LOLO-678421 format. One line per 3 residues: number of its first residue (from 1); their letters; for each residue x, y, z of C-alpha. Coordinates in pm, 1 decimal, m for minus. Example, Ala and Ser with C-alpha at 12.3 -4.5 7.8 and 13.67 -1.06 7.14 Angstrom:
<atoms>
1 = as = 1230.0:m450.0:780.0  1367.0:m106.0:714.0
</atoms>
This chain:
<atoms>
1 = mfs = m16914.6:11931.4:m1823.7  m17234.1:11913.4:m1615.8  m17561.9:11857.3:m1785.8
4 = dkn = m17861.1:12114.6:m1768.8  m18022.2:11878.0:m1503.0  m17716.4:11887.4:m1281.4
7 = vkv = m17700.2:12258.3:m1299.6  m18070.7:12278.6:m1200.6  m17999.2:12040.5:m905.5
10 = iig = m17721.8:12269.3:m788.5  m17914.2:12594.8:m831.6  m18214.4:12431.6:m647.4
13 = lfc = m17995.3:12309.8:m367.2  m17832.8:12655.5:m336.9  m18184.3:12811.5:m302.8
16 = lsi = m18290.3:12557.1:m40.4  m17960.1:12617.0:157.9  m18042.8:12990.6:151.1
19 = maf = m18394.7:12925.7:254.4  m18287.6:12699.6:537.2  m18033.1:12955.0:670.3
22 = lsh = m18290.9:13241.0:663.3  m18561.3:13018.1:817.1  m18329.6:12947.3:1096.4
25 = rlg = m18236.7:13308.1:1136.9  m18614.1:13401.8:1132.2  m18684.8:13149.2:1418.5
28 = ivd = m18898.4:12905.5:1199.2  m18704.9:12613.0:1343.5  m18736.0:12732.6:1719.3
31 = tsy = m18887.1:12509.9:1959.0  m19020.6:12570.6:2321.8  m19121.8:12360.5:2625.4
34 = pil = m19335.7:12512.5:2899.8  m19261.4:12383.6:3244.6  m19594.2:12304.2:3426.7
37 = int = m19572.6:12471.8:3747.6  m19956.3:12479.7:3854.1  m20021.2:12104.6:3839.1
40 = nek = m20070.5:11844.4:4120.1  m19946.6:11560.0:3907.0  m19578.3:11625.4:3996.6
43 = pki = m19565.8:11742.0:4359.4  m19336.5:12041.5:4406.5  m19061.9:12009.5:4673.1
46 = lin = m19018.6:12285.6:4927.9  m18657.1:12344.7:5009.8  m18549.6:12551.5:5315.9
49 = siy = m18264.8:12581.0:5556.7  m18307.5:12525.4:5941.8  m18353.7:12900.5:6025.7
52 = vda = m18605.1:12965.9:5751.1  m18973.5:12924.4:5790.6  m19141.4:12861.2:5448.0
55 = nvd = m19459.5:12762.1:5304.9  m19584.1:12725.6:4930.5  m19911.6:12794.2:4753.9
58 = dkq = m19927.5:12653.3:4400.9  m20291.4:12714.3:4322.4  m20214.6:12983.2:4081.4
61 = gis = m19848.3:12963.7:3972.2  m19625.9:12900.6:4263.0  m19586.1:13142.9:4560.5
64 = iqc = m19324.8:13073.5:4802.4  m19329.4:13257.9:5148.0  m18988.7:13243.1:5342.8
67 = klt = m18911.5:13415.2:5678.5  m18537.8:13426.6:5785.3  m18556.0:13403.1:6170.6
70 = kqe = m18199.2:13378.2:6267.6  m17894.7:13496.7:6074.5  m17645.0:13226.7:6112.3
73 = gyn = m17468.6:13013.9:5854.8  m17589.6:12979.5:5489.0  m17962.4:13010.4:5466.9
76 = fcg = m18180.7:12937.5:5151.3  m18538.1:12898.4:5067.9  m18714.7:12780.6:4740.1
79 = igi = m18877.0:12516.6:4562.3  m18778.4:12213.3:4353.3  m19008.3:12144.1:4041.3
82 = plt = m18983.1:11783.1:3918.8  m18929.2:11737.3:3544.3  m18982.9:11369.3:3556.8
85 = dgt = m19232.7:11105.9:3697.0  m19040.2:11111.0:4020.5  m18753.5:10878.0:3907.0
88 = rnn = m18435.3:11072.1:3945.2  m18243.9:10887.7:3669.6  m18510.0:10939.6:3411.1
91 = gld = m18492.8:11313.3:3358.1  m18532.2:11536.3:3046.5  m18283.6:11593.5:2776.5
94 = ltk = m18254.4:11967.8:2757.5  m17961.8:11983.2:2519.9  m18179.4:12094.2:2231.9
97 = fnr = m18272.1:12406.5:2436.0  m18037.0:12715.2:2466.6  m18224.5:12951.1:2708.4
100 = lga = m18489.0:12989.1:2964.6  m18758.6:13258.2:2973.3  m18917.9:13308.2:3311.1
103 = iik = m19148.8:13539.3:3500.9  m19052.5:13530.7:3853.0  m19110.0:13805.3:4099.7
106 = ytt = m18880.1:13829.2:4399.6  m18958.5:14038.9:4702.5  m18670.5:14065.4:4976.9
109 = psd = m18566.9:14306.8:5256.8  m18258.4:14406.7:5036.8  m18225.2:14517.0:4685.7
112 = kak = m17901.9:14316.7:4646.9  m18057.3:13975.5:4709.9  m18006.0:13728.5:4426.1
115 = lki = m18214.5:13436.1:4303.1  m18060.5:13109.4:4196.3  m18186.0:12891.7:3919.6
118 = tfr = m18047.0:12539.5:3912.4  m18093.5:12243.9:3668.3  m18026.1:11913.6:3863.5
121 = nfn = m17875.0:11651.6:3626.0  m17849.8:11281.8:3694.6  m17546.7:11075.8:3573.1
124 = dty = m17443.7:10741.2:3672.5  m17079.8:10855.9:3690.3  m17125.0:11086.1:3974.7
127 = snl = m17491.1:11048.6:4101.5  m17660.3:10815.5:4346.7  m18038.1:10745.9:4353.3
130 = tdt = m18043.6:10764.9:4731.8  m17854.8:11100.0:4752.8  m18053.4:11395.2:4607.8
133 = vsl = m17733.8:11625.8:4654.6  m17535.3:11390.5:4431.3  m17729.3:11533.4:4124.1
136 = kfn = m17505.2:11796.9:3949.2  m17590.4:12148.1:4022.1  m17593.1:12352.4:3690.3
139 = sis = m17669.7:12690.5:3827.4  m17699.8:13066.2:3758.0  m17753.6:13348.5:4019.4
142 = ynp = m17894.6:13684.1:3912.9  m18049.3:13988.7:4084.3  m18402.2:14006.2:3976.4
145 = slh = m18429.5:14390.6:4052.2  m18186.7:14451.4:3766.3  m18389.1:14261.0:3497.7
148 = elp = m18715.6:14329.3:3331.5  m18965.9:14046.0:3312.3  m18973.1:13806.8:3153.8
151 = vvi = m18605.9:13749.9:3231.2  m18414.4:13534.1:2959.5  m18123.0:13335.3:3089.3
154 = pfd = m17894.1:13181.7:2829.5  m17763.3:12831.2:2898.1  m17418.5:12941.9:2821.8
157 = alq = m17432.9:13143.0:3139.9  m17484.3:12817.6:3358.7  m17197.1:12690.8:3578.5
160 = vdn = m17147.5:12396.4:3796.5  m17136.1:12486.0:4168.3  m16780.5:12461.4:4311.9
163 = wwv = m16881.3:12323.8:4643.7  m17053.8:12036.8:4482.4  m16736.6:11961.8:4273.8
166 = eqy = m16527.7:11965.7:4583.0  m16756.7:11771.1:4805.1  m16796.9:11486.0:4549.2
169 = kvg = m16455.2:11496.4:4429.7  m16555.0:11524.5:4071.3  m16303.7:11515.2:3807.3
172 = fsd = m16257.7:11783.0:3539.7  m16440.0:11601.2:3256.8  m16752.2:11578.9:3483.1
175 = sqv = m16740.2:11919.2:3626.3  m16879.4:12082.2:3307.7  m17231.5:12198.8:3257.7
178 = els = m17452.8:11895.0:3161.4  m17826.6:11900.5:3069.8  m17879.7:11558.4:2918.5
181 = nvs = m18082.1:11413.6:3211.5  m18225.2:11683.7:3421.6  m18456.2:11560.7:3700.9
184 = yle = m18531.7:11891.4:3878.7  m18542.5:12251.5:3829.0  m18484.4:12440.5:4154.2
187 = ilt = m18542.2:12818.0:4229.8  m18386.4:12929.1:4542.8  m18280.1:13234.4:4713.9
190 = dgm = m17902.8:13275.4:4678.1  m17812.8:13345.3:5037.9  m18030.7:13532.1:5278.9
193 = htl = m17822.6:13798.4:5454.8  m18101.2:14005.8:5610.9  m18367.0:13904.2:5861.7
196 = gdy = m18715.5:13931.3:5738.8  m18976.0:13808.9:5480.1  m18864.6:13675.0:5143.3
199 = hie = m19134.3:13601.7:4871.1  m19092.2:13423.1:4541.7  m19362.4:13420.7:4296.5
202 = iqc = m19324.8:13199.6:3990.1  m19571.0:13267.9:3715.4  m19421.2:13117.0:3401.1
205 = ivl = m19128.9:12917.3:3310.1  m19047.6:12825.3:2952.8  m18755.3:12648.3:2788.5
208 = ygq = m18651.2:12774.9:2444.6  m18426.8:12608.3:2193.4  m18390.7:12519.0:1831.2
211 = lit = m18459.7:12188.2:1648.3  m18108.6:12245.1:1505.9  m17848.7:12476.4:1607.3
214 = ean = m17715.2:12720.8:1351.5  m17376.7:12558.2:1360.5  m17515.2:12211.1:1317.0
217 = llk = m17752.8:12339.5:1032.3  m17436.9:12467.5:843.6  m17275.4:12134.8:901.7
220 = lil = m17578.8:11960.1:776.1  m17595.8:12191.3:476.2  m17229.0:12128.5:399.8
223 = liw = m17285.9:11753.8:447.7  m17575.7:11758.1:203.6  m17374.1:11965.1:m54.1
226 = lit = m17089.6:11707.8:m18.5  m17324.6:11423.0:m69.3  m17495.1:11593.2:m367.4
229 = vif = m17157.9:11686.1:m537.0  m17034.1:11333.3:m500.1  m17359.3:11192.9:m638.5
232 = lvt = m17361.9:11450.3:m929.0  m16997.3:11376.6:m1003.2  m17063.4:10999.9:m998.8
235 = fqh = m17377.1:11030.2:m1196.5  m17207.7:11249.6:m1455.2  m16906.5:11024.5:m1466.0
238 = nil = m17135.5:10721.4:m1522.7  m17315.5:10938.5:m1803.7  m16988.6:11021.8:m1964.7
241 = krm = m16867.5:10658.1:m1928.8  m17182.5:10541.9:m2085.9  m17160.6:10797.8:m2382.8
244 = sit = m16791.6:10702.0:m2440.3  m16911.2:10349.0:m2513.2  m17245.1:10434.5:m2685.3
247 = dsl = m17320.4:10531.9:m3040.3  m17530.8:10844.3:m3020.9  m17748.7:10767.4:m3329.1
250 = tgl = m17842.1:10402.9:m3288.9  m17793.9:10367.5:m2912.2  m17587.1:10062.5:m2966.2
253 = fnr = m17230.0:10006.0:m2828.9  m16961.9:10207.5:m3018.2  m16620.7:10062.6:m3109.4
256 = qgi = m16492.3:10107.5:m2747.8  m16795.0:9959.5:m2603.8  m16795.8:9631.4:m2789.7
259 = snw = m16413.7:9626.2:m2762.0  m16440.1:9628.5:m2378.7  m16719.2:9374.3:m2371.3
262 = tnk = m16527.0:9133.9:m2616.1  m16186.8:9171.6:m2429.8  m16367.0:9089.9:m2089.7
265 = kis = m16497.1:8772.8:m2250.7  m16164.0:8680.2:m2392.3  m16000.9:8746.9:m2054.1
268 = srv = m16248.7:8550.2:m1873.5  m16136.8:8242.6:m2081.6  m16467.1:8164.5:m2256.4
271 = nrq = m16480.6:7854.6:m2473.9  m16283.8:7994.4:m2773.5  m16461.8:7786.0:m3017.4
274 = kly = m16798.3:7948.5:m2929.4  m16725.8:8319.8:m2963.5  m16765.7:8458.3:m3313.0
277 = mfy = m16730.0:8800.3:m3451.7  m16965.8:8920.7:m3742.3  m16851.4:9253.5:m3931.5
280 = ldl = m17147.7:9389.1:m4110.4  m17092.0:9660.2:m4380.5  m17404.9:9797.7:m4564.7
283 = ddf = m17385.5:9776.9:m4944.0  m17423.1:10093.0:m5152.6  m17532.6:10304.4:m4848.7
286 = kkv = m17404.2:10607.5:m5037.9  m17692.6:10568.6:m5286.3  m17937.6:10610.3:m4998.8
289 = ndt = m17788.5:10922.5:m4887.2  m17773.0:11066.2:m5240.8  m18118.4:10960.1:m5319.7
292 = ygh = m18317.7:11036.2:m5008.8  m18069.2:11266.7:m4810.2  m17873.7:11204.1:m4493.1
295 = kvg = m18171.0:11223.5:m4257.7  m18326.3:10922.4:m4420.1  m17983.1:10755.8:m4420.7
298 = dql = m17967.6:10793.0:m4054.9  m18320.2:10649.3:m4002.5  m18212.1:10358.3:m4217.1
301 = lkg = m17912.0:10293.0:m3994.8  m18146.0:10304.4:m3685.6  m18402.4:10082.7:m3854.9
304 = fsq = m18133.1:9840.9:m3962.3  m17975.5:9812.7:m3608.5  m18330.2:9761.5:m3456.9
307 = hiq = m18416.8:9482.8:m3697.1  m18093.7:9301.5:m3598.4  m18147.5:9346.4:m3228.5
310 = nyl = m18508.6:9223.2:m3257.5  m18372.3:8909.8:m3439.3  m18097.3:8848.5:m3181.3
313 = dci = m18336.0:8883.7:m2877.5  m18552.3:8595.8:m3022.7  m18247.2:8352.5:m3020.1
316 = eni = m18217.5:8161.9:m2693.4  m17893.6:8048.3:m2524.4  m17666.3:8324.7:m2667.1
319 = qys = m17476.1:8629.0:m2532.3  m17423.8:8904.5:m2778.7  m17291.5:9256.5:m2817.6
322 = far = m17397.9:9462.3:m3106.4  m17213.0:9789.2:m3216.9  m17201.7:10044.9:m3478.6
325 = lsg = m16837.1:10104.9:m3547.8  m16861.1:10396.6:m3776.5  m17065.6:10519.5:m4063.7
328 = def = m17247.7:10207.4:m4212.4  m17023.0:9947.6:m4041.7  m17134.0:9733.5:m3760.0
331 = alv = m16988.9:9458.3:m3547.1  m17172.2:9164.5:m3380.0  m16992.3:8950.6:m3133.0
334 = ilg = m17200.8:8624.5:m3031.0  m17112.4:8370.9:m2757.6  m17290.3:8048.4:m2746.5
337 = lke = m17330.0:7940.7:m3122.0  m17181.3:7608.6:m3228.5  m16966.7:7576.9:m3511.7
340 = gqi = m17222.3:7397.8:m3725.9  m17471.6:7663.4:m3651.5  m17269.7:7961.8:m3799.4
343 = knf = m17354.1:7908.7:m4169.6  m17725.8:7884.9:m4088.8  m17716.5:8184.1:m3850.9
346 = aas = m17532.1:8401.9:m4115.3  m17783.2:8288.8:m4383.2  m18080.5:8378.8:m4153.7
349 = llc = m17905.3:8708.1:m4070.2  m17893.5:8808.0:m4436.2  m18278.3:8730.0:m4454.8
352 = vwe = m18365.9:8975.1:m4187.5  m18326.0:9280.4:m4418.2  m18480.2:9118.2:m4714.2
355 = spi = m18785.1:9315.3:m4643.6  m18777.8:9699.7:m4682.0  m18729.3:9898.6:m4355.9
358 = lle = m19033.4:10098.7:m4287.7  m18932.9:10464.4:m4212.3  m19136.5:10782.6:m4185.4
361 = ehe = m19181.1:10855.5:m4559.8  m18975.9:10592.3:m4737.9  m18923.6:10218.1:m4746.6
364 = pya = m18559.9:10170.1:m4856.4  m18392.8:9828.8:m4857.3  m18079.8:9753.5:m4662.2
367 = ras = m17814.0:9521.4:m4793.5  m17510.3:9415.1:m4599.9  m17190.9:9206.0:m4651.3
370 = lgi = m17077.0:8986.0:m4363.4  m16740.3:8888.9:m4269.7  m16714.4:8615.4:m3996.5
373 = ahl = m16417.1:8511.9:m3769.4  m16409.3:8285.7:m3464.5  m16195.1:8325.6:m3159.3
376 = see = m15896.0:8100.8:m3168.6  m15583.8:8041.4:m2960.9  m15370.0:8275.2:m3150.4
379 = int = m15604.6:8572.1:m3108.7  m15589.9:8755.3:m2773.4  m15770.5:9085.3:m2844.1
382 = fde = m16083.3:9237.9:m2990.1  m15875.9:9421.9:m3260.9  m15724.1:9095.2:m3389.6
385 = lla = m16050.6:8930.8:m3414.4  m16212.0:9230.1:m3587.9  m15918.2:9237.0:m3842.4
388 = rad = m16005.3:8888.0:m3927.6  m16370.8:8965.8:m3971.3  m16296.5:9278.2:m4161.7
391 = sam = m16086.4:9091.3:m4395.9  m16347.2:8813.2:m4462.8  m16611.9:9094.2:m4522.7
394 = yya = m16371.4:9236.1:m4787.9  m16395.1:8905.6:m4970.7  m16765.5:8904.6:m4932.1
397 = kkd = m16782.9:9239.0:m5103.3  m16557.0:9130.2:m5378.8  m16769.9:8818.8:m5445.1
400 = gkn = m17082.8:9031.3:m5516.3  m17211.0:9170.6:m5198.9  m17514.8:9091.3:m4964.0
403 = rfk = m17342.0:8750.7:m4869.0  m17116.4:8624.5:m4604.8  m16759.5:8498.0:m4590.8
406 = ifn = m16595.6:8307.3:m4302.7  m16236.1:8381.8:m4235.6  m16035.5:8081.7:m4360.2
409 = qtv = m15697.1:7966.8:m4485.8  m15744.7:8146.2:m4823.8  m15838.9:8475.2:m4668.1
412 = sqd = m15536.0:8427.0:m4441.0  m15304.1:8355.8:m4718.0  m15431.0:8676.3:m4900.1
415 = iff = m15377.7:8897.7:m4591.4  m15019.8:8758.9:m4588.4  m14974.8:8825.9:m4949.4
418 = rkq = m15107.8:9186.7:m4909.3  m14877.0:9250.2:m4614.2  m14582.3:9117.1:m4798.8
421 = tae = m14676.5:9323.4:m5101.9  m14711.6:9636.1:m4876.5  m14357.3:9568.5:m4737.4
424 = kik = m14229.5:9545.8:m5093.6  m14385.6:9862.9:m5200.5  m14237.3:10037.3:m4900.5
427 = nai = m13886.9:9905.8:m4980.9  m13934.4:9999.1:m5357.6  m14017.6:10353.9:m5253.4
430 = iqd = m13719.9:10381.3:m5022.1  m13475.1:10228.4:m5290.9  m13626.7:10426.0:m5580.8
433 = kfy = m13716.6:10121.4:m5777.6  m14028.1:10256.8:m5957.4  m14015.0:10400.8:m6304.9
436 = lnf = m14263.1:10573.7:m6543.5  m14425.4:10480.9:m6874.2  m14641.6:10702.5:m7084.3
439 = mpi = m14959.7:10610.7:m7266.5  m15031.7:10847.4:m7561.0  m15364.2:11012.9:m7605.4
442 = fda = m15461.5:11127.4:m7953.7  m15702.9:11390.8:m8088.4  m15975.4:11168.3:m8245.5
445 = ksl = m15986.6:11369.0:m8561.4  m15638.2:11486.6:m8632.1  m15474.4:11192.1:m8463.0
448 = nmv = m15210.5:11430.0:m8304.0  m15066.7:11330.4:m7985.2  m15215.1:11575.0:m7742.0
451 = sve = m15143.2:11429.1:m7401.6  m14999.9:11120.5:m7218.5  m15118.0:10930.7:m6927.2
454 = vll = m14851.7:10864.3:m6674.7  m14827.8:10497.7:m6572.0  m14637.2:10360.4:m6277.0
457 = ran = m14422.7:10052.8:m6321.2  m14190.4:9869.6:m6082.9  m13815.7:9779.8:m6141.8
460 = dqt = m13795.4:9573.2:m5825.0  m13810.7:9200.1:m5927.2  m14032.1:9113.4:m5623.6
463 = lqs = m14298.6:9343.8:m5767.3  m14259.4:9274.9:m6146.0  m14510.9:8997.2:m6130.2
466 = igp = m14767.6:9232.8:m5950.0  m14931.7:9481.9:m6157.4  m15038.7:9832.8:m6056.0
469 = evf = m15394.1:9707.8:m6051.0  m15298.4:9498.2:m5757.2  m15034.3:9689.3:m5568.1
472 = ipi = m15210.5:10041.1:m5587.3  m15514.5:9908.6:m5388.2  m15273.7:9748.6:m5136.6
475 = aee = m15074.0:10075.0:m5109.7  m15399.4:10246.5:m5040.7  m15493.7:9992.8:m4773.4
478 = ynl = m15160.8:10027.9:m4605.9  m15139.7:10401.8:m4617.3  m14860.8:10410.9:m4860.7
481 = ikn = m15028.3:10559.3:m5155.6  m14951.1:10920.8:m5065.7  m14588.6:10848.3:m5096.5
484 = idl = m14640.5:10689.2:m5439.2  m14859.5:10975.7:m5551.8  m14576.0:11237.8:m5473.3
487 = wvi = m14317.3:11027.3:m5629.7  m14506.6:10987.1:m5959.3  m14576.8:11364.5:m5950.8
490 = eat = m14209.9:11452.9:m5874.0  m14065.9:11208.8:m6123.7  m14295.9:11347.1:m6394.4
493 = fkq = m14193.7:11701.2:m6317.2  m13830.9:11594.2:m6337.4  m13880.7:11449.7:m6689.5
496 = iks = m14061.6:11769.1:m6796.5  m13782.9:11979.6:m6685.6  m13525.9:11778.4:m6848.8
499 = efs = m13687.1:11809.4:m7175.3  m13797.5:12167.9:m7152.0  m13683.6:12265.1:m7506.9
502 = lln = m13854.9:11969.0:m7668.9  m14187.0:12015.4:m7485.1  m14156.8:12405.1:m7541.2
505 = lip = m14174.2:12318.4:m7930.5  m14428.9:12024.5:m7902.4  m14676.3:12101.6:m7628.1
508 = lif = m14789.0:11797.4:m7442.4  m15010.1:11736.2:m7136.2  m14918.2:11495.6:m6877.6
511 = cin = m15205.8:11326.7:m6712.6  m15119.9:11197.5:m6363.9  m15352.4:10964.8:m6160.6
514 = iss = m15394.2:11044.3:m5789.6  m15556.7:10827.0:m5512.2  m15895.7:10942.9:m5362.1
517 = vel = m15695.8:10950.2:m5032.3  m15547.4:11280.7:m5156.0  m15889.6:11442.0:m5153.1
520 = hnp = m15880.4:11412.5:m4779.0  m15509.8:11500.9:m4742.1  m15489.7:11870.6:m4619.5
523 = nfv = m15114.5:11891.3:m4722.9  m15152.6:11759.2:m5077.4  m15230.7:12096.9:m5253.3
526 = kkl = m14953.8:12260.7:m5053.0  m14689.0:12003.3:m5158.6  m14817.6:12001.3:m5525.3
529 = tel = m14766.6:12373.9:m5528.4  m14417.6:12343.8:m5377.9  m14328.3:12098.1:m5646.4
532 = lel = m14464.2:12322.3:m5935.7  m14247.5:12602.6:m5802.6  m13940.2:12393.8:m5759.8
535 = yqi = m13941.4:12236.4:m6095.0  m14084.1:12551.3:m6263.4  m14368.4:12359.3:m6424.8
538 = kpq = m14652.1:12532.2:m6589.0  m14986.2:12419.0:m6431.8  m15129.5:12397.0:m6795.6
541 = qie = m14887.9:12110.3:m6870.0  m15041.5:11893.2:m6594.8  m15369.2:11731.7:m6575.0
544 = lev = m15475.8:11528.1:m6258.5  m15702.3:11218.8:m6285.9  m15927.8:11108.6:m6016.1
547 = tet = m16164.4:10805.0:m6059.4  m16528.3:10834.0:m6058.6  m16565.8:10591.5:m5770.8
550 = slv = m16342.5:10816.3:m5551.5  m16632.9:11071.6:m5578.1  m16895.7:10827.5:m5447.9
553 = ead = m16801.6:10920.6:m5091.1  m16718.1:11287.0:m5174.8  m16775.1:11539.4:m4911.1
556 = lms = m16713.1:11909.9:m4878.1  m16337.2:11862.0:m4806.7  m16298.4:11637.1:m5126.8
559 = vst = m16490.3:11909.9:m5341.7  m16270.4:12179.5:m5169.4  m15948.5:12002.3:m5244.7
562 = lqe = m16053.0:11965.9:m5613.5  m16143.7:12337.6:m5635.6  m15795.2:12427.8:m5480.8
565 = ina = m15619.5:12208.7:m5746.1  m15827.5:12369.3:m6021.6  m15744.3:12724.2:m5876.8
568 = lgi = m15375.6:12635.2:m5950.2  m15443.4:12611.3:m6318.1  m15443.1:12235.4:m6318.8
571 = nlt = m15715.2:12060.2:m6518.6  m15901.9:11774.0:m6368.0  m16025.6:11457.7:m6533.8
574 = ldd = m16276.0:11209.7:m6406.9  m16141.7:10869.1:m6494.7  m16348.2:10546.0:m6541.4
577 = fgt = m16655.5:10760.7:m6591.3  m16975.3:10551.9:m6586.4  m16864.4:10296.6:m6317.8
580 = gyt = m16916.2:10512.4:m6004.5  m17286.7:10573.7:m6018.3  m17239.7:10950.6:m6013.0
583 = afs = m17559.9:11122.9:m6115.9  m17509.5:11329.3:m6434.2  m17660.6:11623.5:m6250.6
586 = qli = m17381.3:11605.1:m5996.8  m17103.7:11682.0:m6244.7  m17170.0:12049.6:m6193.0
589 = nyp = m17036.9:12017.1:m5821.7  m16697.5:11905.5:m5940.1  m16458.0:12134.9:m6129.1
592 = vsc = m16357.0:11870.9:m6374.6  m16282.8:11955.8:m6748.0  m16268.7:11609.6:m6907.8
595 = lki = m16439.2:11273.2:m6872.8  m16264.8:10934.8:m6957.3  m16519.9:10676.7:m7068.2
598 = dkt = m16436.3:10351.0:m6902.7  m16285.2:10064.9:m7105.1  m16569.5:9821.9:m7005.6
601 = fid = m16816.2:10021.8:m7202.8  m16598.3:10028.5:m7517.1  m16514.9:9665.5:m7494.7
604 = nln = m16860.7:9560.2:m7545.2  m16953.9:9787.8:m7831.6  m16995.4:9504.3:m8082.2
607 = sad = m17211.9:9275.5:m7864.0  m17575.7:9231.7:m7939.9  m17664.6:9416.7:m7623.3
610 = ktk = m17672.7:9782.1:m7719.0  m17686.3:9911.0:m7359.7  m17320.4:9992.8:m7364.6
613 = stm = m17336.9:10197.3:m7684.8  m17646.2:10365.8:m7544.2  m17461.6:10451.9:m7232.3
616 = ika = m17164.0:10596.2:m7441.0  m17391.2:10807.7:m7635.3  m17541.3:10937.7:m7311.7
619 = ils = m17219.0:11012.3:m7158.0  m17093.4:11205.3:m7474.0  m17425.7:11395.9:m7499.4
622 = iae = m17403.2:11507.1:m7134.8  m17055.0:11588.2:m7166.0  m17115.1:11817.1:m7461.4
625 = syk = m17399.9:11977.4:m7252.8  m17155.9:12046.2:m6967.8  m16886.9:12159.2:m7222.7
628 = lkt = m16648.8:11884.1:m7101.8  m16384.7:11713.0:m7312.2  m16412.1:11327.2:m7352.8
631 = vge = m16156.2:11056.6:m7379.1  m16238.3:10700.4:m7500.6  m15985.5:10464.0:m7309.8
634 = gve = m15899.6:10098.5:m7401.7  m15975.5:10138.3:m7783.9  m15822.4:9824.1:m7949.6
637 = yye = m16024.9:9801.0:m8269.1  m16113.8:10013.2:m8575.8  m16484.4:9970.7:m8515.9
640 = qys = m16461.7:10118.3:m8160.9  m16250.6:10412.3:m8275.0  m16506.9:10469.9:m8563.5
643 = fll = m16811.7:10463.3:m8336.7  m16639.6:10704.6:m8095.2  m16540.3:10948.0:m8358.3
646 = eqg = m16881.6:10934.6:m8514.6  m17046.9:11009.4:m8169.2  m16819.3:11310.1:m8115.5
649 = cdm = m16555.0:11170.3:m7875.6  m16261.8:11422.0:m7854.0  m15970.6:11198.9:m7774.3
652 = iqg = m15878.7:10835.8:m7805.1  m15645.7:10627.5:m7598.7  m15562.8:10250.7:m7642.7
655 = yff = m15356.9:9977.5:m7801.6  m15524.7:10043.7:m8141.1  m15285.9:10341.9:m8191.7
658 = ckp = m15005.3:10283.6:m7939.7  m14900.6:10085.7:m7642.3  m14735.6:10252.2:m7329.9
661 = lsw = m14383.9:10405.0:m7405.4  m14070.4:10455.1:m7223.8  m13953.3:10808.3:m7195.5
664 = enl = m13707.0:10755.3:m7461.5  m13949.9:10605.3:m7705.5  m14204.5:10880.5:m7634.3
667 = kks = m13938.3:11136.4:m7740.1  m13866.1:10948.3:m8070.8  m14234.1:10956.9:m8141.7
670 = lnd = m14272.4:11315.8:m8067.5  m13970.9:11379.5:m8301.5  m14087.8:11154.5:m8584.0
673 = pnq = m14295.9:11365.1:m8832.9  m14416.8:11044.1:m8996.6  m14612.1:10912.4:m8695.4
676 = qkl = m14923.1:11118.1:m8741.1  m14931.5:11020.1:m9113.2  m14885.8:10668.5:m9042.8
679 = rqe = m15185.1:10660.3:m8807.1  m15397.4:10830.1:m9064.3  m15308.7:10587.4:m9329.0
682 = kii = m15396.3:10296.5:m9088.4  m15738.0:10442.9:m9048.4  m15793.7:10503.9:m9426.0
685 = nls = m15697.3:10139.5:m9507.5  m15906.9:9991.2:m9226.1  m16203.0:10193.0:m9333.6
688 = khs = m16181.1:10074.4:m9686.1  m16177.9:9714.8:m9563.4  m16488.8:9784.5:m9332.6
691 = i = m16689.8:9909.3:m9633.1
</atoms>
């Protein structure tokens, strides 16, 4: 699509075209050339036949007196007006003129007498300097008595005299009217058929024309339009091409731009040991957006990129390409650094953003993790190099953020391990080699089992040594988590339906973990609804758990998905609460009904540092304010249970009461009336020992 400037250019050119055409029609581009007839600088040539007496007076205009004395043969009388300095082959070019205007009075013995006007043109093809008659006769004859003065003669009416063509045996191509080198203008009588006096009085002769003909003007306008359109299309193409490789926010290359640049360098067979990729990812950028707003976040990204560019411009003997890939992710490709300089360069790069970035109203800090990879023989594309740098950056994040990691054998082995694990997960899904365990959740006061958390386990021997805490993140990385989520949900629904009678007598809520990926999956709620209807499951029997960290990057679509799930009648639990930096005030934005206090807070309740216990108290207090249920997970000791109960925690989950159970053992526990009593006795006995 053309830009506003291009549209303005086209409108302006259209207006100029119309103005040029109208100006031409109004005669603004007309030109004229008066032929000097009353000057002695160019002597006039009296022309007459043998039986004609003639004389000329050119003091005022030109007056030619002619007297036919004998009527025999072809007689003529007139004058030749030189249009040059006397050199016949150096005439005037009259091609830009299209008509002649003349005031010529002609008195004759007969009213039918005609006057002949001739432009004599010189051309080397048919003319001879020594022979005046060899100049071409471009002529027109007219009867002056039939025309008012001034008479206007169009050049289109001129014709080459036939007698001249025949006499000089001129070919067809040279027998056409030609006015490119006119030496003389002749005004003669066209035959004198009656004896007597003939008088020719020439008062004024003017040549009229146009600087450009209308046809040529139209051609010129069309040419200008063609050139302009080609220019605009080329210009627009270059703009679109530049836009396609440029990040609109920072003005840096985008992914396509840096990919093109890097692939050209790789194709040019640069020294592979001197090309390095740096993958930069800002740490905790979401906090900046949440704290200051997205406007400040955008300013921070621009300020961060400018800081890096300023630093890079100060380094000599390097070539670089810097790009914003997406969000808060950047890529830097450098050519010219030596292997021994990489660590120092990376450390210096980390120091660039040690100082706050000065913005309009704030001075936030930017922190970033770096992944570094160098071009090697087995790498042939930008994407392969980026994948290595991305993997190295992942490890820098794991090691504590705001540091760098160079891609090495350890990183390579881990990538291989994750790829292998992803393949094993895929096969396990296809071959149905997963099964479920169930972790009981108890009411903190009555110690009744009120719900169970559904846990995924692998039957496949290749995955048995790899726990869910390892293979679930890998499944998310390789886009397999959606299949796992649906498998867990459907397998749970099948178990519920198979034990319809038991669960009707002993109500139990099944808590199922779903990945943050589902919050951006437009088909998830639809599929969930279909499974509920297929297995005739009551929504009240199901509770879906999402981790608090999955809401760190929550957007409108995420919140909308949560609202759609809640609208089905399914409750939502926020798992691992306290680890995702969700502001307490933000809880009102999410349709959750329960908070799970993360195990890391409960593990350290007995430590001298009271920070964890203070945090738990704050979580429970806020939950009460928002009328949310709470679950303490990972409870392993009586003291932990006692503290949570005393602070008002609603439910307890952990090895202190029960480990994960198979479906069969869960049924036995539900059917055993003594289980609750045994738990209560355990609490009583432990409470006595703690006094």
